[in-house]
C-alpha beads as a LAMMPS data file, in Angstrom:
LAMMPS data file: protein, C-alpha beads

355 atoms
354 bonds

1 atom types
1 bond types

-500.0 500.0 xlo xhi
-500.0 500.0 ylo yhi
-500.0 500.0 zlo zhi

Masses

1 110.0

Atoms # bond

1 1 1 237.003 323.411 -211.845
2 1 1 233.725 324.618 -213.248
3 1 1 232.902 327.592 -214.972
4 1 1 231.594 330.119 -212.803
5 1 1 233.564 332.702 -212.655
6 1 1 233.462 333.301 -208.958
7 1 1 234.408 330.256 -208.334
8 1 1 237.725 330.643 -211.164
9 1 1 238.523 333.382 -209.330
10 1 1 238.634 332.334 -206.055
11 1 1 240.550 329.298 -207.745
12 1 1 243.164 331.677 -209.344
13 1 1 243.962 333.849 -206.854
14 1 1 244.718 330.246 -205.133
15 1 1 247.213 329.499 -207.158
16 1 1 248.496 333.083 -207.322
17 1 1 249.209 333.065 -204.230
18 1 1 250.665 329.898 -204.178
19 1 1 252.850 331.321 -205.961
20 1 1 253.508 333.677 -204.243
21 1 1 254.786 332.167 -201.157
22 1 1 256.859 330.086 -203.362
23 1 1 259.365 333.050 -204.574
24 1 1 259.412 334.089 -201.080
25 1 1 260.970 331.056 -199.847
26 1 1 263.080 330.365 -202.187
27 1 1 264.397 333.774 -201.407
28 1 1 265.152 333.569 -197.710
29 1 1 266.334 330.015 -198.572
30 1 1 269.206 331.445 -200.629
31 1 1 269.681 333.955 -198.773
32 1 1 269.930 332.074 -195.788
33 1 1 272.309 329.853 -197.639
34 1 1 274.295 332.938 -198.051
35 1 1 274.394 334.044 -195.236
36 1 1 275.184 330.375 -193.981
37 1 1 278.439 330.689 -196.679
38 1 1 280.044 334.114 -195.834
39 1 1 279.920 332.993 -191.474
40 1 1 281.993 329.531 -192.858
41 1 1 284.741 331.979 -194.309
42 1 1 284.887 333.820 -191.336
43 1 1 285.854 331.335 -189.175
44 1 1 288.042 329.988 -191.423
45 1 1 289.687 333.357 -191.877
46 1 1 290.202 333.970 -188.305
47 1 1 291.211 330.523 -187.120
48 1 1 294.334 330.811 -190.122
49 1 1 294.809 334.000 -188.597
50 1 1 295.032 332.381 -185.169
51 1 1 297.165 329.857 -186.207
52 1 1 299.558 332.311 -187.581
53 1 1 300.008 334.328 -184.647
54 1 1 300.754 331.024 -182.503
55 1 1 303.915 330.091 -185.073
56 1 1 304.653 333.940 -184.429
57 1 1 304.433 333.855 -181.018
58 1 1 306.177 331.054 -180.214
59 1 1 309.136 331.530 -183.480
60 1 1 309.851 335.159 -180.460
61 1 1 309.787 332.455 -178.040
62 1 1 312.696 330.217 -179.430
63 1 1 314.543 333.168 -180.465
64 1 1 314.043 333.015 -184.416
65 1 1 313.671 335.635 -186.424
66 1 1 310.079 337.091 -186.696
67 1 1 309.252 338.891 -190.480
68 1 1 306.389 341.174 -189.900
69 1 1 302.948 339.770 -191.017
70 1 1 302.124 342.685 -193.052
71 1 1 304.949 342.038 -195.250
72 1 1 304.765 338.148 -195.675
73 1 1 303.034 337.311 -198.565
74 1 1 302.355 333.642 -197.081
75 1 1 299.791 335.001 -194.946
76 1 1 297.505 336.653 -197.784
77 1 1 297.933 332.977 -199.532
78 1 1 297.087 331.279 -196.475
79 1 1 294.229 333.076 -195.804
80 1 1 292.501 333.452 -199.819
81 1 1 293.437 328.977 -199.001
82 1 1 291.080 328.966 -196.639
83 1 1 288.442 330.829 -197.576
84 1 1 288.301 328.243 -200.615
85 1 1 288.555 325.700 -198.855
86 1 1 285.701 326.773 -196.745
87 1 1 283.078 327.351 -199.347
88 1 1 283.941 324.477 -201.301
89 1 1 283.303 322.566 -197.497
90 1 1 280.136 324.656 -197.299
91 1 1 278.938 323.827 -200.530
92 1 1 280.270 320.014 -199.885
93 1 1 277.766 320.052 -196.667
94 1 1 274.793 321.274 -198.826
95 1 1 274.805 319.008 -201.477
96 1 1 275.255 316.425 -198.840
97 1 1 272.217 317.323 -196.742
98 1 1 270.266 318.256 -200.075
99 1 1 271.077 314.998 -200.867
100 1 1 270.050 312.741 -197.034
101 1 1 266.879 315.130 -197.511
102 1 1 265.315 314.078 -200.232
103 1 1 261.393 314.170 -198.639
104 1 1 260.926 316.609 -196.674
105 1 1 257.718 317.036 -194.619
106 1 1 258.223 320.212 -193.068
107 1 1 259.658 323.597 -193.985
108 1 1 262.898 324.562 -192.733
109 1 1 264.530 328.079 -192.535
110 1 1 267.741 328.534 -195.856
111 1 1 266.325 324.986 -196.537
112 1 1 267.879 324.003 -200.322
113 1 1 265.562 325.341 -202.989
114 1 1 265.116 322.338 -205.275
115 1 1 262.624 320.714 -201.926
116 1 1 260.933 323.699 -202.010
117 1 1 258.197 322.403 -205.437
118 1 1 257.831 319.491 -202.936
119 1 1 256.784 321.199 -200.142
120 1 1 252.055 322.348 -199.740
121 1 1 250.546 325.438 -199.070
122 1 1 250.975 324.569 -195.953
123 1 1 254.651 324.507 -196.043
124 1 1 255.576 326.724 -198.016
125 1 1 252.903 329.603 -195.696
126 1 1 256.110 327.929 -192.978
127 1 1 258.981 328.417 -195.488
128 1 1 258.481 331.712 -196.544
129 1 1 256.496 333.267 -193.563
130 1 1 254.660 336.038 -195.539
131 1 1 253.382 336.981 -191.518
132 1 1 255.156 340.757 -192.042
133 1 1 254.255 341.337 -195.875
134 1 1 250.884 340.943 -195.871
135 1 1 250.300 343.174 -192.112
136 1 1 252.719 345.831 -194.157
137 1 1 250.111 345.668 -197.036
138 1 1 247.547 346.523 -194.900
139 1 1 245.927 343.115 -193.826
140 1 1 244.922 342.029 -190.569
141 1 1 246.388 339.006 -188.716
142 1 1 242.503 337.640 -188.060
143 1 1 242.261 338.295 -192.101
144 1 1 245.975 336.092 -192.617
145 1 1 245.338 333.548 -190.169
146 1 1 241.652 333.054 -191.639
147 1 1 243.335 332.602 -195.107
148 1 1 246.662 330.681 -194.241
149 1 1 243.259 328.437 -192.819
150 1 1 241.347 329.156 -196.264
151 1 1 244.545 327.178 -197.900
152 1 1 245.790 324.704 -195.841
153 1 1 242.548 323.135 -196.168
154 1 1 241.167 323.270 -199.397
155 1 1 243.263 323.029 -203.575
156 1 1 241.793 325.813 -205.890
157 1 1 239.785 323.150 -207.580
158 1 1 237.544 322.553 -204.739
159 1 1 236.182 326.626 -204.595
160 1 1 233.566 325.102 -207.932
161 1 1 231.712 322.748 -205.077
162 1 1 231.025 325.972 -202.875
163 1 1 227.777 327.310 -202.270
164 1 1 227.709 331.080 -204.278
165 1 1 228.699 333.132 -201.588
166 1 1 231.379 331.519 -200.172
167 1 1 232.431 332.486 -203.810
168 1 1 232.110 335.061 -203.998
169 1 1 233.297 335.710 -200.644
170 1 1 236.637 333.882 -200.860
171 1 1 237.139 335.340 -204.634
172 1 1 237.458 338.201 -202.524
173 1 1 238.957 337.690 -199.751
174 1 1 242.164 335.486 -201.121
175 1 1 242.336 338.951 -203.888
176 1 1 243.290 340.572 -200.931
177 1 1 245.893 338.349 -199.714
178 1 1 247.078 337.356 -203.103
179 1 1 247.323 341.533 -203.812
180 1 1 249.265 341.671 -200.400
181 1 1 251.635 338.481 -200.909
182 1 1 252.213 340.543 -203.939
183 1 1 252.381 345.126 -202.627
184 1 1 255.095 342.897 -199.747
185 1 1 257.377 340.800 -202.688
186 1 1 257.230 344.489 -205.234
187 1 1 259.028 346.269 -201.832
188 1 1 260.965 343.992 -200.351
189 1 1 262.270 342.437 -204.073
190 1 1 266.219 341.316 -204.157
191 1 1 265.364 341.166 -207.624
192 1 1 265.501 337.340 -208.047
193 1 1 262.436 336.630 -210.651
194 1 1 262.751 332.450 -211.575
195 1 1 261.522 331.821 -214.160
196 1 1 258.529 329.577 -213.222
197 1 1 257.046 332.603 -211.377
198 1 1 256.999 334.240 -214.571
199 1 1 256.026 331.965 -216.833
200 1 1 253.043 331.009 -214.423
201 1 1 252.491 335.331 -213.744
202 1 1 251.880 334.755 -218.128
203 1 1 249.376 331.867 -218.062
204 1 1 247.737 333.111 -214.634
205 1 1 247.591 336.322 -216.835
206 1 1 246.105 334.649 -219.691
207 1 1 243.381 332.952 -218.324
208 1 1 242.359 336.452 -216.244
209 1 1 241.842 337.830 -219.666
210 1 1 240.343 335.005 -221.398
211 1 1 238.106 334.860 -218.136
212 1 1 237.593 338.505 -218.616
213 1 1 236.106 337.928 -221.938
214 1 1 233.883 335.688 -221.080
215 1 1 232.357 337.412 -217.868
216 1 1 232.114 339.926 -219.850
217 1 1 230.326 338.350 -223.258
218 1 1 227.579 337.393 -220.086
219 1 1 227.332 340.800 -218.684
220 1 1 226.349 341.902 -222.780
221 1 1 223.768 339.284 -223.038
222 1 1 222.336 340.117 -220.119
223 1 1 222.865 343.455 -220.643
224 1 1 220.953 343.118 -223.986
225 1 1 218.439 341.299 -222.084
226 1 1 217.097 343.419 -220.122
227 1 1 217.049 346.393 -222.499
228 1 1 213.753 344.126 -223.768
229 1 1 212.517 344.016 -220.081
230 1 1 209.582 346.610 -220.501
231 1 1 208.928 346.160 -216.839
232 1 1 211.922 347.081 -215.674
233 1 1 211.083 351.587 -213.711
234 1 1 207.382 350.893 -214.636
235 1 1 204.758 352.124 -211.924
236 1 1 203.241 348.853 -209.172
237 1 1 200.677 348.356 -207.184
238 1 1 198.824 345.609 -205.200
239 1 1 195.906 344.721 -203.897
240 1 1 196.854 345.371 -200.373
241 1 1 199.966 346.589 -198.810
242 1 1 201.427 344.355 -195.752
243 1 1 203.991 346.641 -193.451
244 1 1 206.964 345.692 -195.654
245 1 1 208.226 345.722 -199.300
246 1 1 209.892 348.145 -202.048
247 1 1 208.123 351.159 -203.505
248 1 1 206.790 351.466 -206.545
249 1 1 208.670 351.243 -209.105
250 1 1 211.325 349.448 -207.796
251 1 1 211.854 346.270 -207.317
252 1 1 215.210 345.522 -205.204
253 1 1 216.108 348.303 -202.656
254 1 1 217.258 347.347 -198.327
255 1 1 214.859 346.721 -196.157
256 1 1 213.125 344.151 -198.369
257 1 1 216.265 341.975 -199.495
258 1 1 213.441 338.661 -199.713
259 1 1 210.773 340.276 -201.926
260 1 1 210.102 343.713 -203.642
261 1 1 206.111 343.840 -202.482
262 1 1 203.614 341.750 -199.454
263 1 1 200.015 341.868 -199.913
264 1 1 197.916 340.973 -196.926
265 1 1 195.579 337.598 -196.459
266 1 1 193.073 338.078 -198.526
267 1 1 190.980 335.911 -201.551
268 1 1 192.631 336.331 -205.610
269 1 1 195.380 339.022 -203.888
270 1 1 197.185 340.628 -206.778
271 1 1 199.495 342.747 -208.493
272 1 1 199.611 345.112 -211.855
273 1 1 202.042 346.748 -213.744
274 1 1 200.944 350.222 -215.867
275 1 1 203.031 349.922 -218.508
276 1 1 202.312 353.516 -219.226
277 1 1 201.271 352.545 -223.737
278 1 1 199.700 349.804 -224.713
279 1 1 202.544 347.781 -225.210
280 1 1 203.482 344.163 -227.368
281 1 1 205.375 341.517 -225.141
282 1 1 205.797 337.727 -225.472
283 1 1 207.463 336.252 -222.115
284 1 1 207.620 336.824 -218.279
285 1 1 209.853 336.019 -215.417
286 1 1 208.593 335.857 -212.106
287 1 1 211.541 334.841 -209.373
288 1 1 209.795 333.547 -206.411
289 1 1 210.798 334.164 -202.466
290 1 1 213.284 331.617 -201.659
291 1 1 213.407 331.836 -198.249
292 1 1 210.104 330.417 -197.265
293 1 1 206.117 330.018 -198.375
294 1 1 206.616 329.330 -201.538
295 1 1 203.769 327.496 -202.021
296 1 1 201.102 330.557 -201.573
297 1 1 201.180 331.507 -204.540
298 1 1 199.692 329.304 -207.043
299 1 1 197.831 328.598 -208.533
300 1 1 199.434 331.854 -209.861
301 1 1 197.308 333.363 -213.800
302 1 1 198.574 335.995 -215.727
303 1 1 196.593 338.082 -216.951
304 1 1 196.047 341.297 -219.853
305 1 1 194.030 344.079 -220.237
306 1 1 193.576 347.072 -222.540
307 1 1 191.645 349.238 -220.080
308 1 1 192.078 347.839 -216.135
309 1 1 188.725 346.654 -216.079
310 1 1 188.722 343.703 -218.524
311 1 1 191.096 341.148 -218.073
312 1 1 192.012 338.262 -220.560
313 1 1 194.456 335.274 -219.258
314 1 1 197.075 334.774 -220.756
315 1 1 198.642 331.957 -218.631
316 1 1 198.446 329.706 -215.779
317 1 1 200.985 327.594 -212.986
318 1 1 199.342 325.142 -210.859
319 1 1 202.938 323.295 -208.792
320 1 1 204.997 325.429 -206.903
321 1 1 207.623 327.174 -208.943
322 1 1 211.151 329.054 -207.417
323 1 1 211.328 330.710 -210.696
324 1 1 208.765 330.632 -213.420
325 1 1 209.292 331.838 -217.836
326 1 1 205.670 331.294 -219.086
327 1 1 205.300 331.472 -222.568
328 1 1 202.424 332.658 -225.187
329 1 1 201.943 334.303 -228.552
330 1 1 202.305 337.925 -228.595
331 1 1 200.387 340.142 -226.367
332 1 1 199.114 343.738 -226.501
333 1 1 198.191 345.329 -223.452
334 1 1 198.561 348.155 -221.183
335 1 1 198.289 346.466 -217.680
336 1 1 199.692 343.160 -216.605
337 1 1 198.453 341.440 -213.550
338 1 1 199.514 338.614 -211.284
339 1 1 196.664 336.967 -210.079
340 1 1 196.743 333.992 -206.930
341 1 1 193.520 331.986 -207.111
342 1 1 193.423 331.814 -203.389
343 1 1 192.779 333.269 -199.765
344 1 1 196.084 334.000 -198.920
345 1 1 199.980 336.158 -199.097
346 1 1 201.316 337.798 -202.324
347 1 1 205.276 338.236 -202.737
348 1 1 208.090 337.976 -205.291
349 1 1 211.690 339.054 -205.807
350 1 1 211.173 340.224 -208.980
351 1 1 208.609 340.852 -212.375
352 1 1 210.175 340.823 -215.794
353 1 1 207.976 340.938 -218.572
354 1 1 209.616 340.601 -222.050
355 1 1 208.671 342.421 -225.436

Bonds

1 1 1 2
2 1 2 3
3 1 3 4
4 1 4 5
5 1 5 6
6 1 6 7
7 1 7 8
8 1 8 9
9 1 9 10
10 1 10 11
11 1 11 12
12 1 12 13
13 1 13 14
14 1 14 15
15 1 15 16
16 1 16 17
17 1 17 18
18 1 18 19
19 1 19 20
20 1 20 21
21 1 21 22
22 1 22 23
23 1 23 24
24 1 24 25
25 1 25 26
26 1 26 27
27 1 27 28
28 1 28 29
29 1 29 30
30 1 30 31
31 1 31 32
32 1 32 33
33 1 33 34
34 1 34 35
35 1 35 36
36 1 36 37
37 1 37 38
38 1 38 39
39 1 39 40
40 1 40 41
41 1 41 42
42 1 42 43
43 1 43 44
44 1 44 45
45 1 45 46
46 1 46 47
47 1 47 48
48 1 48 49
49 1 49 50
50 1 50 51
51 1 51 52
52 1 52 53
53 1 53 54
54 1 54 55
55 1 55 56
56 1 56 57
57 1 57 58
58 1 58 59
59 1 59 60
60 1 60 61
61 1 61 62
62 1 62 63
63 1 63 64
64 1 64 65
65 1 65 66
66 1 66 67
67 1 67 68
68 1 68 69
69 1 69 70
70 1 70 71
71 1 71 72
72 1 72 73
73 1 73 74
74 1 74 75
75 1 75 76
76 1 76 77
77 1 77 78
78 1 78 79
79 1 79 80
80 1 80 81
81 1 81 82
82 1 82 83
83 1 83 84
84 1 84 85
85 1 85 86
86 1 86 87
87 1 87 88
88 1 88 89
89 1 89 90
90 1 90 91
91 1 91 92
92 1 92 93
93 1 93 94
94 1 94 95
95 1 95 96
96 1 96 97
97 1 97 98
98 1 98 99
99 1 99 100
100 1 100 101
101 1 101 102
102 1 102 103
103 1 103 104
104 1 104 105
105 1 105 106
106 1 106 107
107 1 107 108
108 1 108 109
109 1 109 110
110 1 110 111
111 1 111 112
112 1 112 113
113 1 113 114
114 1 114 115
115 1 115 116
116 1 116 117
117 1 117 118
118 1 118 119
119 1 119 120
120 1 120 121
121 1 121 122
122 1 122 123
123 1 123 124
124 1 124 125
125 1 125 126
126 1 126 127
127 1 127 128
128 1 128 129
129 1 129 130
130 1 130 131
131 1 131 132
132 1 132 133
133 1 133 134
134 1 134 135
135 1 135 136
136 1 136 137
137 1 137 138
138 1 138 139
139 1 139 140
140 1 140 141
141 1 141 142
142 1 142 143
143 1 143 144
144 1 144 145
145 1 145 146
146 1 146 147
147 1 147 148
148 1 148 149
149 1 149 150
150 1 150 151
151 1 151 152
152 1 152 153
153 1 153 154
154 1 154 155
155 1 155 156
156 1 156 157
157 1 157 158
158 1 158 159
159 1 159 160
160 1 160 161
161 1 161 162
162 1 162 163
163 1 163 164
164 1 164 165
165 1 165 166
166 1 166 167
167 1 167 168
168 1 168 169
169 1 169 170
170 1 170 171
171 1 171 172
172 1 172 173
173 1 173 174
174 1 174 175
175 1 175 176
176 1 176 177
177 1 177 178
178 1 178 179
179 1 179 180
180 1 180 181
181 1 181 182
182 1 182 183
183 1 183 184
184 1 184 185
185 1 185 186
186 1 186 187
187 1 187 188
188 1 188 189
189 1 189 190
190 1 190 191
191 1 191 192
192 1 192 193
193 1 193 194
194 1 194 195
195 1 195 196
196 1 196 197
197 1 197 198
198 1 198 199
199 1 199 200
200 1 200 201
201 1 201 202
202 1 202 203
203 1 203 204
204 1 204 205
205 1 205 206
206 1 206 207
207 1 207 208
208 1 208 209
209 1 209 210
210 1 210 211
211 1 211 212
212 1 212 213
213 1 213 214
214 1 214 215
215 1 215 216
216 1 216 217
217 1 217 218
218 1 218 219
219 1 219 220
220 1 220 221
221 1 221 222
222 1 222 223
223 1 223 224
224 1 224 225
225 1 225 226
226 1 226 227
227 1 227 228
228 1 228 229
229 1 229 230
230 1 230 231
231 1 231 232
232 1 232 233
233 1 233 234
234 1 234 235
235 1 235 236
236 1 236 237
237 1 237 238
238 1 238 239
239 1 239 240
240 1 240 241
241 1 241 242
242 1 242 243
243 1 243 244
244 1 244 245
245 1 245 246
246 1 246 247
247 1 247 248
248 1 248 249
249 1 249 250
250 1 250 251
251 1 251 252
252 1 252 253
253 1 253 254
254 1 254 255
255 1 255 256
256 1 256 257
257 1 257 258
258 1 258 259
259 1 259 260
260 1 260 261
261 1 261 262
262 1 262 263
263 1 263 264
264 1 264 265
265 1 265 266
266 1 266 267
267 1 267 268
268 1 268 269
269 1 269 270
270 1 270 271
271 1 271 272
272 1 272 273
273 1 273 274
274 1 274 275
275 1 275 276
276 1 276 277
277 1 277 278
278 1 278 279
279 1 279 280
280 1 280 281
281 1 281 282
282 1 282 283
283 1 283 284
284 1 284 285
285 1 285 286
286 1 286 287
287 1 287 288
288 1 288 289
289 1 289 290
290 1 290 291
291 1 291 292
292 1 292 293
293 1 293 294
294 1 294 295
295 1 295 296
296 1 296 297
297 1 297 298
298 1 298 299
299 1 299 300
300 1 300 301
301 1 301 302
302 1 302 303
303 1 303 304
304 1 304 305
305 1 305 306
306 1 306 307
307 1 307 308
308 1 308 309
309 1 309 310
310 1 310 311
311 1 311 312
312 1 312 313
313 1 313 314
314 1 314 315
315 1 315 316
316 1 316 317
317 1 317 318
318 1 318 319
319 1 319 320
320 1 320 321
321 1 321 322
322 1 322 323
323 1 323 324
324 1 324 325
325 1 325 326
326 1 326 327
327 1 327 328
328 1 328 329
329 1 329 330
330 1 330 331
331 1 331 332
332 1 332 333
333 1 333 334
334 1 334 335
335 1 335 336
336 1 336 337
337 1 337 338
338 1 338 339
339 1 339 340
340 1 340 341
341 1 341 342
342 1 342 343
343 1 343 344
344 1 344 345
345 1 345 346
346 1 346 347
347 1 347 348
348 1 348 349
349 1 349 350
350 1 350 351
351 1 351 352
352 1 352 353
353 1 353 354
354 1 354 355
């Protein structure tokens, strides 16, 4: 699988659900087999008792002396023998059924435990019937149906190929299902935990820990980089105001997810950052608008000023870009301006300025 954290998380939750379904299916199989064996033994005992009663009636009709059934040790022996014979017959039938059905394609109630390893997620879902447990864990029927469809049509490694938004979405959805299964297994547990499940859970926990460590390292690195962003929280002004965008100094707001500012169409539109005091910096990171109109931002010129009147050009970008990180010799100034050298509108997703 690819290394994106959201794809890895979705894949791990996918595997966790598979383990949970198999555990439920094995428990149902064992319970069903035990119930079938008990029913067969009861039937054999009833049959033996019926035969004994018939024999007693026949003796009474012939005028023979009959001992009370409760005083006859043979009755108990016959019943015990019937139980043993019935149990042996049941085990033989189960063994024969397992041997004759070595390649099952569909799950059945009370299916032998060994055959569950051959089932895919669709078969495990049918064999484990987890809907009741998931509803008890407060999942809706729509969530259950959507998860069932996704798990049946996707392997755990396929999440790396999904768009980033879908990776996040399915990571969250599958987490809800995995936690719901775990809740149901704990609440209704028959204290049956197969060894392979314990091993799988230990491995899964280790993988989650390693991913968490890696993810944490990335987060710390991004946090340290953000500390060097001297544009964070600094006020900005624009050459003209289109009635869309955020309020300075914000570069993110719910009202304007595609850009944080927008100018009118004009000659040489610009955005200007006031760093408060003269500061040194050596690079910028400019994210262009992605939903449309990225060509409006070129040719883009980066300028610096110490008094807000005289400007010095630091870098220029003539090609259309998604993200531009101009680098230049360390510069010093209080004001940083981004200006487009033509008649156009100007809008960006974000602008960072680094020491």
